[in-house]
C-alpha positions as CSV (number, residue, x, y, z in Angstrom):
1,M,-13.4,-29.3,-11.2
2,E,-12.8,-25.6,-11.0
3,I,-15.7,-23.7,-9.6
4,K,-16.5,-20.4,-11.3
5,E,-16.0,-17.2,-9.3
6,I,-18.6,-14.6,-9.7
7,N,-19.1,-11.0,-8.5
8,G,-22.0,-9.5,-6.5
9,L,-23.8,-8.3,-9.7
10,E,-23.9,-11.8,-11.2
11,L,-25.2,-13.5,-8.0
12,D,-28.9,-12.4,-8.4
13,N,-28.9,-13.6,-12.0
14,E,-27.4,-17.0,-11.0
15,V,-29.9,-17.4,-8.1
16,N,-32.9,-16.7,-10.4
17,N,-31.7,-18.9,-13.3
18,N,-30.7,-22.1,-11.4
19,D,-33.0,-24.5,-9.6
20,K,-30.3,-25.4,-7.1
21,L,-27.2,-23.3,-6.4
22,V,-24.4,-23.5,-3.8
23,V,-22.3,-20.4,-3.3
24,D,-19.0,-20.6,-1.3
25,C,-18.4,-17.2,0.3
26,Y,-14.7,-16.9,1.1
27,A,-11.7,-14.7,1.3
28,P,-8.2,-15.5,-0.2
29,W,-6.5,-15.0,3.2
30,C,-8.9,-17.4,5.1
31,G,-7.3,-20.7,6.1
32,P,-10.6,-22.7,6.6
33,C,-11.7,-21.3,3.2
34,K,-8.7,-22.8,1.6
35,L,-9.4,-26.2,3.2
36,L,-13.0,-26.0,2.0
37,A,-12.2,-25.3,-1.6
38,P,-11.2,-28.8,-2.7
39,I,-14.2,-30.3,-0.8
40,M,-16.5,-28.0,-2.8
41,E,-14.8,-29.0,-6.1
42,E,-15.3,-32.7,-5.3
43,L,-19.0,-32.0,-4.5
44,A,-19.4,-30.1,-7.8
45,V,-18.2,-33.2,-9.6
46,E,-20.6,-35.5,-7.7
47,F,-23.7,-33.3,-7.8
48,K,-23.9,-32.5,-11.5
49,N,-27.5,-31.3,-11.0
50,I,-26.4,-28.4,-8.7
51,K,-24.5,-25.4,-9.8
52,F,-21.5,-24.4,-7.6
53,L,-20.1,-20.9,-7.5
54,K,-17.8,-18.9,-5.3
55,I,-17.6,-15.3,-4.3
56,N,-14.9,-13.3,-2.6
57,V,-16.6,-11.3,0.2
58,D,-13.6,-9.0,0.5
59,E,-14.3,-7.8,-3.1
60,N,-18.1,-8.0,-2.8
61,E,-18.9,-6.4,0.5
62,K,-22.6,-5.7,-0.5
63,I,-23.2,-9.5,-0.7
64,A,-21.8,-10.0,2.8
65,V,-24.1,-7.3,4.1
66,K,-27.1,-8.5,2.1
67,Y,-26.8,-12.1,3.5
68,G,-25.5,-11.1,6.9
69,I,-22.2,-12.9,6.5
70,M,-20.2,-12.3,9.6
71,S,-17.8,-15.2,9.4
72,I,-16.2,-17.2,6.6
73,P,-16.4,-19.6,5.0
74,T,-20.1,-19.3,4.6
75,I,-22.0,-21.5,2.2
76,L,-25.3,-20.3,0.8
77,V,-27.6,-22.9,-0.6
78,F,-30.4,-21.6,-2.9
79,E,-33.4,-23.5,-4.2
80,N,-35.8,-22.1,-6.7
81,G,-34.6,-18.5,-6.2
82,K,-34.8,-18.7,-2.4
83,L,-32.1,-19.0,0.3
84,K,-32.6,-22.5,1.8
85,E,-29.5,-22.9,4.0
86,E,-26.6,-20.9,5.3
87,L,-23.7,-22.8,6.8
88,V,-21.0,-21.0,8.6
89,G,-17.5,-22.5,9.1
90,L,-15.6,-25.4,7.7
91,K,-17.8,-28.4,7.1
92,S,-16.9,-31.9,6.2
93,K,-17.6,-33.4,2.8
94,E,-19.9,-35.9,4.4
95,E,-21.9,-33.2,6.2
96,L,-22.3,-31.1,3.0
97,S,-23.1,-34.2,0.9
98,N,-25.9,-35.2,3.2
99,L,-27.3,-31.7,3.1
100,L,-27.3,-31.6,-0.7
101,K,-29.0,-35.0,-1.2
């Protein structure tokens, strides 16, 4: 399943309009980000109750600054409009699945 890419302007709207949201913050040149992408797509299929999005931090520097993203990939998990988790680095499918349950 292809995960929709959004820009910084859309993020606040998505956070406020989804009970649970997972945002993959990445850059196209990042090797670990490329390894994480198919894992995120599998999780998006398995967790239909959660909305999955991705955002290119190179093109959306204000988001990186707002959430203090210093390393990528960074996964932001929002629940009811609030940031619940921030995971930095490549994570396994099992690790992410356990977090989202």
